[in-house]
C-alpha positions in Angstrom: 107.8 -34.3 -3.0 106.7 -32.8 0.3 104.0 -30.4 1.3 106.0 -27.1 0.6 107.2 -28.4 -2.9 103.8 -29.4 -3.7 102.4 -25.8 -2.7 105.2 -23.8 -4.7 104.2 -26.4 -7.7 100.8 -24.9 -7.4 101.4 -21.2 -7.0 104.6 -21.4 -9.5 102.2 -22.9 -12.0 99.4 -19.9 -11.3 96.6 -22.7 -9.8 96.4 -20.9 -6.4 94.0 -17.7 -7.3 92.7 -15.4 -5.3 89.0 -13.2 -5.4 85.7 -14.1 -4.6 84.9 -17.5 -6.3 81.6 -20.0 -6.0 83.4 -23.5 -6.1 81.6 -26.5 -7.3 80.1 -27.3 -4.1 78.3 -24.3 -4.2 80.2 -22.5 -1.2 81.9 -19.6 -1.5 85.7 -19.0 -0.9 88.8 -16.2 -1.1 90.7 -19.1 -2.6 90.5 -20.7 -5.8 92.7 -23.6 -6.6 92.6 -23.9 -10.6 94.6 -27.6 -10.7 94.4 -27.6 -14.2 97.1 -25.0 -14.8 99.5 -27.7 -13.0 98.0 -30.0 -15.1 99.3 -28.4 -18.2 102.9 -30.0 -17.2 102.8 -33.1 -17.8 106.0 -33.2 -16.2 104.8 -31.5 -12.9 101.7 -34.0 -13.4 102.7 -37.1 -13.5 105.8 -36.4 -10.5 102.5 -35.5 -8.4 100.5 -39.1 -10.2 104.1 -41.0 -8.9 103.5 -38.9 -5.3 100.2 -40.7 -5.1 100.9 -43.9 -7.0 103.8 -44.2 -4.0 101.6 -43.7 -1.3 99.2 -47.2 -2.4 102.2 -49.0 -3.0 101.9 -52.8 -2.0 98.2 -52.8 -2.2 95.9 -54.8 -5.0 94.5 -52.0 -7.5 93.4 -53.3 -10.8 91.8 -49.8 -11.7 91.8 -45.7 -11.0 88.6 -43.8 -11.2 88.5 -40.6 -11.3 85.2 -37.9 -11.6 85.4 -35.6 -14.9 86.2 -33.4 -15.2 89.0 -32.1 -12.4 90.0 -35.4 -11.8 91.1 -37.1 -15.2 94.2 -35.9 -15.8 95.5 -36.6 -12.0 93.6 -39.8 -12.2 95.3 -41.2 -15.4 98.6 -40.2 -13.9 98.1 -42.2 -10.9 96.6 -45.3 -13.5 99.8 -44.9 -15.2 102.2 -45.0 -12.4 100.2 -47.7 -11.3 99.8 -49.9 -14.2 96.7 -49.9 -13.4 93.2 -49.3 -16.2 92.0 -46.0 -15.6 88.2 -45.1 -16.3 85.9 -41.9 -15.1 82.8 -40.9 -14.3 80.7 -38.1 -15.5 77.4 -36.0 -15.2 74.7 -37.0 -17.0 71.5 -35.3 -16.3 73.5 -34.0 -13.0 74.2 -37.2 -11.8 77.4 -39.0 -12.0 77.4 -42.0 -14.0 80.0 -44.5 -16.3 79.6 -44.3 -19.9 81.9 -44.7 -22.9 81.0 -48.4 -22.3 83.2 -48.3 -19.0 82.0 -50.8 -16.6 83.2 -51.8 -13.1 84.0 -55.8 -12.7 82.6 -57.7 -9.4 85.6 -57.3 -6.6 87.3 -55.1 -8.9 89.8 -52.5 -6.6 89.5 -49.4 -7.5 91.5 -45.9 -6.4 89.2 -42.8 -6.6 91.4 -40.0 -7.6 90.4 -36.1 -7.8 91.9 -32.8 -7.7 90.2 -31.0 -5.1 88.0 -32.1 -2.1 85.7 -29.6 -0.6 82.3 -31.4 0.3 83.3 -34.7 -1.7 80.0 -34.5 -3.1 81.4 -36.1 -6.7 83.5 -38.5 -4.9 80.6 -39.8 -2.3 78.7 -40.1 -6.1 81.7 -41.8 -7.7 82.1 -44.1 -4.5 78.6 -45.0 -4.6 78.9 -45.8 -8.5 81.7 -48.3 -7.2 79.7 -50.0 -4.6 76.6 -50.3 -6.9 78.5 -52.5 -9.1 79.9 -54.5 -6.7 83.5 -53.5 -6.7 85.5 -53.1 -3.8 86.7 -48.8 -3.1 91.0 -49.2 -1.7 91.1 -45.5 -1.1 90.5 -41.8 -2.0 93.3 -39.5 -3.1 93.2 -36.1 -4.2 96.3 -33.2 -5.1 94.1 -30.9 -2.6 92.1 -31.3 0.3 90.2 -28.3 1.4 88.7 -29.9 4.4 91.4 -32.3 5.8 88.8 -35.3 5.4 91.0 -38.3 6.8 87.8 -40.2 5.5 84.6 -40.1 3.3 82.0 -42.5 3.0 83.9 -45.2 4.8 86.6 -45.0 2.6 90.7 -43.8 4.0 91.0 -40.3 2.3 94.9 -39.5 1.3 95.5 -36.0 0.1 99.3 -34.5 -0.8 98.2 -30.9 0.5 95.7 -29.8 3.0 94.3 -26.2 2.7 92.9 -24.3 5.5 91.7 -21.6 3.4 87.9 -20.8 4.8 84.9 -21.6 2.8 81.7 -19.7 3.7 77.9 -20.9 3.2 76.7 -17.8 0.4 74.9 -16.7 2.8 77.5 -15.8 5.4 79.8 -15.0 2.9 82.2 -11.9 3.7 83.5 -11.4 0.5 79.5 -11.5 -0.5 78.6 -8.5 2.1 81.3 -6.5 0.5 79.8 -6.5 -3.1 83.0 -8.4 -4.7 82.1 -10.1 -8.2 81.7 -13.8 -7.7 83.5 -15.7 -10.2 82.5 -19.4 -11.3 85.8 -21.0 -12.4 85.1 -24.6 -11.7 83.6 -27.5 -14.6 80.3 -27.0 -12.7 78.7 -23.1 -13.6 76.3 -22.8 -10.8 
């Protein structure tokens, strides 16, 4: 699949939303990507997971980890395509942690998978968890990269789509100044 085909999937499933949004990062935008609208279609999710897995082909990956909630379904799909173990980190007292008995073995080779990256705060926390547990971060993949980042925390970033919509600090947001209603659709309510 190429980027145009993936954008068609995002648009066709209603994942691309327009308005005035506060993102999980706290930044504002006129565009929100509700990837859950794509992930409610298992066949499409499987294709996206296969695309990410294909990019990392030939590299040893023992496990895939995703930050909860957004990256869970895509991360699982990637792990399934790779035949790798899947785990996730989730917030506890505002900090990403491994729970539910998940662990990372020393020298385990791990791929981080997220749905959307804007500032990369959640994935940085997940990368730190891997390093604290003496695992090896092979790379980071996402469906959508809002900042066109090529590297994050010393890790290669691979994205299926790069988005170019503007993001704003709340105090600089023209939508805020226009008085447009603010919506917080993400997994972290701000």
